[in-house]
NUMAR-308184 format. One record per residue (C-alpha): x, y, z. Coordinates in nm, 3 decimals. Example, Ala and Ser with C-alpha at 12.3 -4.5 7.8 and 13.67 -1.06 7.14 Angstrom:
! residues 2
+---------+---------+---------+
|      c1 |      c2 |      c3 |
+---------+---------+---------+
|   1.230 |  -0.450 |   0.780 |
|   1.367 |  -0.106 |   0.714 |
+---------+---------+---------+
//
This chain:
! residues 461
+---------+---------+---------+
|      c1 |      c2 |      c3 |
+---------+---------+---------+
|   0.025 |   0.008 |  -0.028 |
|   0.180 |   0.277 |  -0.113 |
|   0.487 |   0.449 |   0.021 |
|   0.488 |   0.436 |   0.398 |
|   0.117 |   0.371 |   0.443 |
|   0.167 |  -0.009 |   0.543 |
|   0.476 |   0.091 |   0.767 |
|   0.652 |  -0.118 |   1.062 |
|   0.351 |   0.052 |   1.323 |
|   0.088 |  -0.140 |   1.087 |
|   0.216 |  -0.439 |   0.979 |
|   0.344 |  -0.514 |   1.421 |
|  -0.030 |  -0.466 |   1.454 |
|  -0.161 |  -0.710 |   1.231 |
|   0.170 |  -1.021 |   1.301 |
|   0.129 |  -0.961 |   1.654 |
|  -0.259 |  -1.108 |   1.603 |
|  -0.093 |  -1.393 |   1.432 |
|  -0.205 |  -1.252 |   1.085 |
|   0.100 |  -1.195 |   0.805 |
|   0.177 |  -0.824 |   0.841 |
|   0.377 |  -0.670 |   0.542 |
|   0.592 |  -0.370 |   0.533 |
|   0.554 |  -0.153 |   0.182 |
|   0.952 |  -0.136 |   0.070 |
|   0.897 |   0.096 |  -0.178 |
|   1.081 |   0.439 |  -0.086 |
|   1.219 |   0.331 |   0.238 |
|   1.536 |   0.502 |   0.226 |
|   1.355 |   0.829 |   0.135 |
|   1.140 |   0.735 |   0.425 |
|   1.404 |   0.704 |   0.690 |
|   1.626 |   1.017 |   0.613 |
|   1.290 |   1.209 |   0.618 |
|   1.183 |   1.070 |   0.899 |
|   1.553 |   1.198 |   1.122 |
|   1.517 |   1.516 |   0.980 |
|   1.174 |   1.576 |   1.096 |
|   1.365 |   1.476 |   1.447 |
|   1.249 |   1.130 |   1.467 |
|   0.950 |   1.188 |   1.736 |
|   0.972 |   0.893 |   1.979 |
|   1.364 |   0.741 |   1.887 |
|   1.211 |   0.472 |   1.675 |
|   1.475 |   0.506 |   1.369 |
|   1.752 |   0.542 |   1.607 |
|   1.676 |   0.250 |   1.833 |
|   1.651 |   0.064 |   1.524 |
|   1.967 |   0.170 |   1.364 |
|   2.160 |   0.140 |   1.695 |
|   2.051 |  -0.312 |   1.584 |
|   2.182 |  -0.241 |   1.279 |
|   2.447 |  -0.524 |   1.206 |
|   2.701 |  -0.337 |   0.977 |
|   2.979 |  -0.097 |   1.179 |
|   2.963 |   0.246 |   1.118 |
|   2.678 |   0.300 |   0.894 |
|   2.405 |   0.408 |   1.133 |
|   2.626 |   0.659 |   1.280 |
|   2.709 |   0.810 |   0.912 |
|   2.345 |   0.845 |   0.796 |
|   2.270 |   1.010 |   1.168 |
|   2.565 |   1.228 |   1.096 |
|   2.420 |   1.372 |   0.721 |
|   2.028 |   1.364 |   0.803 |
|   1.938 |   1.333 |   1.190 |
|   1.811 |   1.663 |   1.301 |
|   1.740 |   1.666 |   1.649 |
|   1.471 |   1.995 |   1.672 |
|   1.343 |   1.839 |   1.285 |
|   1.321 |   2.078 |   0.997 |
|   1.220 |   2.472 |   1.103 |
|   0.862 |   2.511 |   0.915 |
|   0.892 |   2.602 |   0.503 |
|   1.265 |   2.397 |   0.547 |
|   1.267 |   2.146 |   0.247 |
|   1.406 |   1.831 |   0.315 |
|   1.731 |   1.728 |   0.195 |
|   1.771 |   1.441 |  -0.072 |
|   1.930 |   1.164 |  -0.152 |
|   2.098 |   1.140 |  -0.459 |
|   1.911 |   0.968 |  -0.742 |
|   1.911 |   0.611 |  -0.849 |
|   2.122 |   0.479 |  -1.066 |
|   2.267 |   0.181 |  -1.234 |
|   2.611 |   0.186 |  -1.038 |
|   2.584 |   0.346 |  -0.668 |
|   2.830 |   0.379 |  -0.477 |
|   2.855 |   0.200 |  -0.129 |
|   2.759 |   0.491 |   0.111 |
|   2.432 |   0.516 |  -0.082 |
|   2.373 |   0.097 |  -0.110 |
|   2.418 |   0.091 |   0.219 |
|   2.118 |   0.357 |   0.295 |
|   1.897 |   0.137 |   0.129 |
|   2.023 |  -0.144 |   0.308 |
|   1.982 |   0.060 |   0.651 |
|   1.640 |   0.182 |   0.571 |
|   1.494 |  -0.166 |   0.489 |
|   1.629 |  -0.356 |   0.821 |
|   1.501 |  -0.025 |   1.003 |
|   1.188 |  -0.112 |   0.904 |
|   1.148 |  -0.465 |   0.910 |
|   1.346 |  -0.444 |   1.238 |
|   1.080 |  -0.281 |   1.384 |
|   0.749 |  -0.445 |   1.282 |
|   0.915 |  -0.741 |   1.413 |
|   0.968 |  -0.606 |   1.738 |
|   0.768 |  -0.733 |   2.036 |
|   0.576 |  -1.075 |   1.906 |
|   0.683 |  -1.397 |   1.727 |
|   0.419 |  -1.319 |   1.431 |
|   0.531 |  -1.288 |   1.068 |
|   0.644 |  -0.962 |   0.866 |
|   0.685 |  -0.963 |   0.494 |
|   0.809 |  -0.723 |   0.274 |
|   0.635 |  -0.599 |  -0.074 |
|   0.890 |  -0.493 |  -0.301 |
|   0.777 |  -0.302 |  -0.728 |
|   0.931 |  -0.548 |  -0.961 |
|   0.934 |  -0.219 |  -1.205 |
|   1.073 |  -0.031 |  -0.944 |
|   1.452 |  -0.248 |  -0.983 |
|   1.773 |  -0.030 |  -0.894 |
|   1.706 |  -0.078 |  -0.488 |
|   1.604 |  -0.397 |  -0.527 |
|   1.891 |  -0.580 |  -0.408 |
|   2.017 |  -0.369 |  -0.154 |
|   1.657 |  -0.347 |   0.005 |
|   1.592 |  -0.720 |  -0.007 |
|   1.974 |  -0.771 |   0.193 |
|   1.899 |  -0.511 |   0.445 |
|   1.530 |  -0.722 |   0.492 |
|   1.676 |  -1.003 |   0.538 |
|   1.943 |  -0.917 |   0.803 |
|   1.621 |  -0.792 |   0.990 |
|   1.497 |  -1.135 |   0.939 |
|   1.219 |  -1.091 |   0.689 |
|   0.998 |  -1.408 |   0.684 |
|   0.793 |  -1.330 |   0.315 |
|   0.911 |  -1.116 |   0.027 |
|   0.573 |  -1.033 |  -0.186 |
|   0.681 |  -0.870 |  -0.538 |
|   0.434 |  -0.772 |  -0.831 |
|   0.429 |  -0.549 |  -1.098 |
|   0.635 |  -0.694 |  -1.351 |
|   0.790 |  -1.025 |  -1.372 |
|   0.941 |  -1.107 |  -1.093 |
|   1.137 |  -1.440 |  -1.245 |
|   1.468 |  -1.373 |  -1.107 |
|   1.404 |  -1.318 |  -0.733 |
|   1.390 |  -1.654 |  -0.608 |
|   1.747 |  -1.697 |  -0.708 |
|   1.895 |  -1.376 |  -0.560 |
|   1.712 |  -1.458 |  -0.183 |
|   1.900 |  -1.776 |  -0.240 |
|   2.222 |  -1.609 |  -0.279 |
|   2.134 |  -1.294 |  -0.025 |
|   2.056 |  -1.582 |   0.217 |
|   2.453 |  -1.724 |   0.200 |
|   2.575 |  -1.351 |   0.216 |
|   2.669 |  -1.459 |  -0.187 |
|   2.741 |  -1.159 |  -0.452 |
|   2.424 |  -1.137 |  -0.670 |
|   2.325 |  -0.972 |  -0.985 |
|   1.931 |  -0.884 |  -1.118 |
|   1.892 |  -0.832 |  -1.507 |
|   1.820 |  -0.484 |  -1.562 |
|   1.539 |  -0.392 |  -1.769 |
|   1.644 |  -0.059 |  -2.020 |
|   1.414 |   0.073 |  -2.283 |
|   1.586 |   0.017 |  -2.672 |
|   1.877 |  -0.204 |  -2.555 |
|   1.948 |  -0.454 |  -2.808 |
|   1.901 |  -0.800 |  -2.807 |
|   2.249 |  -0.879 |  -2.765 |
|   2.363 |  -0.660 |  -2.541 |
|   2.267 |  -0.732 |  -2.178 |
|   2.284 |  -0.497 |  -1.864 |
|   2.244 |  -0.612 |  -1.512 |
|   2.207 |  -0.433 |  -1.143 |
|   2.427 |  -0.584 |  -0.866 |
|   2.526 |  -0.639 |  -0.484 |
|   2.816 |  -0.789 |  -0.288 |
|   2.716 |  -0.798 |   0.039 |
|   3.155 |  -0.859 |   0.083 |
|   3.168 |  -0.493 |  -0.044 |
|   2.899 |  -0.360 |   0.204 |
|   3.068 |  -0.501 |   0.487 |
|   3.409 |  -0.374 |   0.428 |
|   3.630 |  -0.363 |   0.560 |
|   3.498 |  -0.597 |   0.836 |
|   3.448 |  -0.959 |   0.855 |
|   3.142 |  -1.076 |   0.645 |
|   2.876 |  -1.334 |   0.882 |
|   2.936 |  -1.678 |   0.823 |
|   2.607 |  -1.788 |   0.956 |
|   2.306 |  -1.826 |   0.683 |
|   2.006 |  -1.573 |   0.685 |
|   1.691 |  -1.680 |   0.672 |
|   1.559 |  -1.762 |   0.293 |
|   1.181 |  -1.574 |   0.312 |
|   0.932 |  -1.737 |   0.132 |
|   0.864 |  -1.539 |  -0.196 |
|   0.498 |  -1.484 |  -0.325 |
|   0.467 |  -1.351 |  -0.686 |
|   0.146 |  -1.106 |  -0.738 |
|   0.015 |  -1.146 |  -1.040 |
|  -0.293 |  -1.102 |  -1.213 |
|  -0.312 |  -1.403 |  -1.557 |
|  -0.294 |  -1.714 |  -1.541 |
|  -0.023 |  -1.717 |  -1.792 |
|   0.227 |  -1.554 |  -1.548 |
|   0.128 |  -1.785 |  -1.273 |
|   0.227 |  -2.069 |  -1.517 |
|   0.540 |  -1.882 |  -1.623 |
|   0.670 |  -1.830 |  -1.279 |
|   0.589 |  -2.158 |  -1.172 |
|   0.772 |  -2.321 |  -1.439 |
|   1.066 |  -2.100 |  -1.499 |
|   1.117 |  -1.907 |  -1.230 |
|   1.533 |  -1.907 |  -1.099 |
|   1.447 |  -2.058 |  -0.794 |
|   1.166 |  -2.181 |  -0.538 |
|   0.799 |  -1.989 |  -0.542 |
|   0.589 |  -2.005 |  -0.268 |
|   0.264 |  -1.919 |  -0.388 |
|   0.077 |  -1.626 |  -0.526 |
|  -0.127 |  -1.348 |  -0.463 |
|  -0.371 |  -1.288 |  -0.732 |
|  -0.437 |  -0.922 |  -0.742 |
|  -0.762 |  -0.820 |  -0.936 |
|  -0.830 |  -0.494 |  -1.069 |
|  -1.044 |  -0.395 |  -0.793 |
|  -0.772 |  -0.342 |  -0.594 |
|  -0.573 |  -0.031 |  -0.489 |
|  -0.246 |   0.135 |  -0.609 |
|  -0.144 |   0.028 |  -1.001 |
|  -0.362 |  -0.253 |  -1.159 |
|  -0.272 |  -0.434 |  -1.432 |
|  -0.389 |  -0.297 |  -1.762 |
|  -0.688 |  -0.497 |  -1.924 |
|  -0.559 |  -0.816 |  -2.155 |
|  -0.566 |  -0.657 |  -2.516 |
|  -0.679 |  -0.358 |  -2.672 |
|  -0.763 |  -0.134 |  -2.391 |
|  -1.107 |   0.022 |  -2.406 |
|  -1.271 |   0.310 |  -2.167 |
|  -1.582 |   0.347 |  -2.019 |
|  -1.822 |   0.682 |  -2.030 |
|  -1.572 |   0.751 |  -1.742 |
|  -1.261 |   0.701 |  -1.838 |
|  -1.211 |   0.420 |  -1.667 |
|  -1.031 |   0.119 |  -1.844 |
|  -1.272 |  -0.142 |  -1.923 |
|  -1.209 |  -0.521 |  -1.743 |
|  -1.400 |  -0.826 |  -1.927 |
|  -1.326 |  -1.190 |  -1.933 |
|  -0.993 |  -1.200 |  -2.002 |
|  -0.861 |  -1.009 |  -1.689 |
|  -1.071 |  -1.280 |  -1.481 |
|  -0.773 |  -1.523 |  -1.327 |
|  -0.902 |  -1.866 |  -1.342 |
|  -0.861 |  -2.058 |  -0.998 |
|  -0.900 |  -2.405 |  -1.096 |
|  -0.589 |  -2.379 |  -1.307 |
|  -0.398 |  -2.213 |  -1.019 |
|  -0.437 |  -2.460 |  -0.842 |
|  -0.349 |  -2.698 |  -1.039 |
|  -0.029 |  -2.587 |  -0.996 |
|  -0.019 |  -2.713 |  -0.663 |
|   0.085 |  -2.374 |  -0.466 |
|  -0.091 |  -2.183 |  -0.211 |
|  -0.298 |  -1.827 |  -0.370 |
|  -0.434 |  -1.550 |  -0.192 |
|  -0.691 |  -1.338 |  -0.274 |
|  -0.671 |  -0.991 |  -0.330 |
|  -0.863 |  -0.683 |  -0.485 |
|  -1.190 |  -0.672 |  -0.301 |
|  -1.114 |  -0.869 |  -0.009 |
|  -1.225 |  -0.671 |   0.241 |
|  -1.557 |  -0.780 |   0.326 |
|  -1.700 |  -1.002 |   0.543 |
|  -1.748 |  -1.324 |   0.459 |
|  -1.502 |  -1.268 |   0.158 |
|  -1.237 |  -1.472 |   0.337 |
|  -1.454 |  -1.801 |   0.382 |
|  -1.552 |  -1.776 |   0.027 |
|  -1.203 |  -1.798 |  -0.074 |
|  -1.089 |  -2.065 |   0.109 |
|  -1.401 |  -2.276 |  -0.069 |
|  -1.214 |  -2.212 |  -0.388 |
|  -0.876 |  -2.344 |  -0.311 |
|  -0.745 |  -2.004 |  -0.191 |
|  -0.535 |  -1.995 |   0.133 |
|  -0.685 |  -1.657 |   0.211 |
|  -0.715 |  -1.314 |   0.124 |
|  -0.457 |  -1.046 |   0.139 |
|  -0.651 |  -0.672 |   0.234 |
|  -0.492 |  -0.325 |   0.155 |
|  -0.816 |  -0.052 |   0.180 |
|  -0.924 |  -0.177 |   0.510 |
|  -0.615 |  -0.176 |   0.710 |
|  -0.480 |   0.204 |   0.489 |
|  -0.736 |   0.413 |   0.674 |
|  -0.671 |   0.218 |   1.094 |
|  -0.464 |   0.421 |   1.355 |
|  -0.166 |   0.198 |   1.317 |
|  -0.122 |   0.275 |   0.916 |
|   0.075 |   0.567 |   0.791 |
|  -0.119 |   0.755 |   0.622 |
|  -0.120 |   1.110 |   0.713 |
|  -0.410 |   1.200 |   1.004 |
|  -0.574 |   1.486 |   0.837 |
|  -0.672 |   1.262 |   0.563 |
|  -0.799 |   0.956 |   0.720 |
|  -1.024 |   1.177 |   0.893 |
|  -1.131 |   1.387 |   0.624 |
|  -1.184 |   1.038 |   0.350 |
|  -1.331 |   0.864 |   0.651 |
|  -1.569 |   1.150 |   0.727 |
|  -1.673 |   1.165 |   0.324 |
|  -1.720 |   0.779 |   0.337 |
|  -1.958 |   0.752 |   0.555 |
|  -2.190 |   1.032 |   0.439 |
|  -2.156 |   0.818 |   0.093 |
|  -1.915 |   1.087 |  -0.113 |
|  -1.646 |   0.924 |  -0.217 |
|  -1.522 |   0.833 |  -0.520 |
|  -1.243 |   0.562 |  -0.651 |
|  -1.175 |   0.632 |  -1.016 |
|  -0.901 |   0.373 |  -1.209 |
|  -0.723 |   0.643 |  -1.396 |
|  -0.566 |   0.550 |  -1.707 |
|  -0.315 |   0.862 |  -1.712 |
|  -0.207 |   0.980 |  -1.420 |
|   0.097 |   0.701 |  -1.299 |
|   0.420 |   0.778 |  -1.531 |
|   0.434 |   0.407 |  -1.459 |
|   0.184 |   0.356 |  -1.764 |
|  -0.034 |   0.106 |  -1.567 |
|  -0.353 |   0.224 |  -1.438 |
|  -0.365 |   0.380 |  -1.108 |
|  -0.673 |   0.420 |  -0.869 |
|  -0.720 |   0.812 |  -0.738 |
|  -0.950 |   0.859 |  -0.469 |
|  -1.193 |   1.176 |  -0.513 |
|  -1.376 |   1.330 |  -0.237 |
|  -1.497 |   1.691 |  -0.145 |
|  -1.246 |   1.935 |  -0.062 |
|  -0.980 |   1.713 |  -0.198 |
|  -0.671 |   1.812 |  -0.381 |
|  -0.748 |   1.810 |  -0.752 |
|  -0.601 |   1.565 |  -1.013 |
|  -0.463 |   1.609 |  -1.420 |
|  -0.306 |   1.801 |  -1.600 |
|  -0.180 |   2.167 |  -1.447 |
|  -0.266 |   2.047 |  -1.110 |
|   0.142 |   2.010 |  -0.956 |
|   0.426 |   2.161 |  -1.163 |
|   0.601 |   1.874 |  -1.357 |
|   0.920 |   1.752 |  -1.176 |
|   1.139 |   1.458 |  -1.157 |
|   1.357 |   1.477 |  -0.865 |
|   1.237 |   1.187 |  -0.641 |
|   1.290 |   0.923 |  -0.949 |
|   1.183 |   0.607 |  -0.792 |
|   0.997 |   0.583 |  -1.106 |
|   1.241 |   0.659 |  -1.360 |
|   1.254 |   0.447 |  -1.689 |
|   1.610 |   0.395 |  -1.811 |
|   1.668 |   0.434 |  -2.169 |
|   1.945 |   0.381 |  -2.407 |
|   2.085 |   0.662 |  -2.507 |
|   2.251 |   0.739 |  -2.922 |
|   2.565 |   0.707 |  -2.765 |
|   2.484 |   0.404 |  -2.600 |
|   2.507 |   0.499 |  -2.238 |
|   2.201 |   0.454 |  -2.025 |
|   1.993 |   0.734 |  -1.996 |
|   1.641 |   0.812 |  -1.744 |
|   1.329 |   0.940 |  -1.799 |
|   1.026 |   1.039 |  -1.629 |
|   0.707 |   1.070 |  -1.818 |
|   0.595 |   1.308 |  -1.530 |
|   0.915 |   1.541 |  -1.553 |
|   0.860 |   1.830 |  -1.765 |
|   0.727 |   1.770 |  -2.146 |
|   1.028 |   1.889 |  -2.346 |
|   1.330 |   1.730 |  -2.115 |
|   1.121 |   1.398 |  -2.144 |
|   1.091 |   1.463 |  -2.563 |
|   1.468 |   1.541 |  -2.514 |
|   1.560 |   1.220 |  -2.382 |
|   1.408 |   1.056 |  -2.687 |
|   1.046 |   1.016 |  -2.547 |
|   0.705 |   1.073 |  -2.677 |
|   0.474 |   1.350 |  -2.639 |
|   0.188 |   1.096 |  -2.607 |
|   0.314 |   0.970 |  -2.317 |
|   0.354 |   1.320 |  -2.096 |
|  -0.081 |   1.365 |  -2.107 |
|  -0.228 |   1.348 |  -1.784 |
|   0.102 |   1.213 |  -1.607 |
|   0.137 |   1.299 |  -1.235 |
|   0.449 |   1.286 |  -1.005 |
|   0.332 |   0.998 |  -0.788 |
|   0.726 |   0.996 |  -0.626 |
|   0.600 |   1.366 |  -0.451 |
|   0.240 |   1.266 |  -0.437 |
|   0.251 |   0.943 |  -0.207 |
|   0.524 |   1.089 |   0.041 |
|   0.300 |   1.371 |   0.068 |
|   0.041 |   1.082 |   0.149 |
|   0.233 |   1.032 |   0.528 |
|   0.331 |   1.346 |   0.580 |
|   0.641 |   1.377 |   0.384 |
|   0.553 |   1.645 |   0.135 |
|   0.863 |   1.810 |   0.005 |
|   0.873 |   2.206 |  -0.009 |
|   0.938 |   2.402 |  -0.281 |
|   1.156 |   2.687 |  -0.321 |
|   0.868 |   2.943 |  -0.398 |
|   0.703 |   2.765 |  -0.024 |
|   0.438 |   2.574 |  -0.179 |
|   0.409 |   2.203 |  -0.066 |
|   0.314 |   1.900 |  -0.278 |
|   0.009 |   1.809 |  -0.234 |
|  -0.079 |   1.452 |  -0.185 |
|  -0.238 |   1.168 |  -0.450 |
|  -0.430 |   0.880 |  -0.225 |
|  -0.471 |   0.558 |  -0.388 |
|  -0.737 |   0.334 |  -0.215 |
|  -0.948 |   0.035 |  -0.360 |
|  -1.260 |  -0.006 |  -0.526 |
|  -1.349 |  -0.116 |  -0.146 |
|  -1.315 |   0.237 |   0.037 |
|  -1.682 |   0.339 |  -0.142 |
|  -1.839 |   0.061 |   0.037 |
|  -1.680 |   0.023 |   0.378 |
|  -1.980 |   0.249 |   0.593 |
|  -2.085 |  -0.131 |   0.682 |
|  -1.753 |  -0.200 |   0.832 |
|  -1.749 |   0.161 |   0.995 |
|  -2.095 |   0.120 |   1.151 |
|  -2.108 |   0.487 |   1.285 |
|  -1.708 |   0.527 |   1.375 |
|  -1.503 |   0.779 |   1.258 |
|  -1.184 |   0.598 |   1.347 |
|  -1.046 |   0.198 |   1.351 |
|  -0.745 |  -0.020 |   1.461 |
|  -0.570 |  -0.292 |   1.247 |
|  -0.791 |  -0.487 |   1.539 |
|  -1.126 |  -0.423 |   1.446 |
|  -1.060 |  -0.516 |   1.078 |
|  -0.892 |  -0.881 |   1.168 |
|  -1.231 |  -0.895 |   1.368 |
|  -1.429 |  -0.758 |   1.075 |
|  -1.232 |  -1.045 |   0.847 |
|  -1.227 |  -1.307 |   1.078 |
|  -1.588 |  -1.318 |   1.198 |
+---------+---------+---------+
//
């Protein structure tokens, strides 16, 4: 669920009740340094950083980013260097320690299971994030938004502290040229000795939206697949595009049809457990899913508005108040995200708008930048949400820029980490949720707030 919405607090609350609590692995390095710049209320980041096993790393990150008194009003956040194919050891270690911190805190104080969800499409920090999560003992890795066929072998390597690589997808690359991302734990531990004790190899669940992808991964992945999360088009965040030619309804949303429905019987024939996601946040859905052969369900939207989630408090209160009045609409926007994937956007009275001219075009966080081959044969990066002239100078097509929004800055604004611009303006949020949001009034039953435990009681009843 977005960057920092399913954070360590929410994952810990769910895991401590006997279910799988999942932290979002998106942009954790950015979130960590911003939490430190905001003064680290409660000292949680520093407590977890104190347990990080690689010597000297926590001290270095604190020296560069921690502000004991927090940021003065109107002060912009200090930025991390943008991702690139080859990053310095120092920059890599920020990603490693950020993932460690999130999982460490999520696992603190209970014996439950904690997972981490990563986007396959955000490739560059993946290896470092996986290693950091594994150093903290993550139990499950979930990955979608792409084809994560190489991840099982990566997990095998990292569990043994071995160097590993990931095929780097670069637009315009010829078939005879291959590029890779790499991480070598030995270099990260240098100059100290690398541990000899293996790490826990987490289970790996692939998030899929089609039978063909599930079959391919089950048969051709680089190692062990432990199961699938089957995500339908009613789920929040990014959705898989409709199969075939995309057609839009009267509201401008993509039309999904029979070809987009996963055949659960064929999934079951693969012999691996699976969980149902998207529209699963209603009472009775767990029982229905299990009757269809599923091991369980994955729920996001109901948990996104709990007291424990990372969503900014004013957004929770405003959206839930309008949900209770039936004044919230979830729109599947085919243009908002620079990824090109349909993206669920929540609309409510007085909400910040979306669309052309809503926010300045820019790309300074760069998590969703796409690598491409330049005419000189080097690898460049571009984003369909950056200034149009700059995108086109990089070989991008103007039609790809229409309606695109800076999702990176919007999602960090969702959790109270909005960047301050030189003219004093603050980055506005774009909230995403599944279609279930429109109908959770029954669950609220007059409440204006609720906890993760309330959600679990509701789903398990």
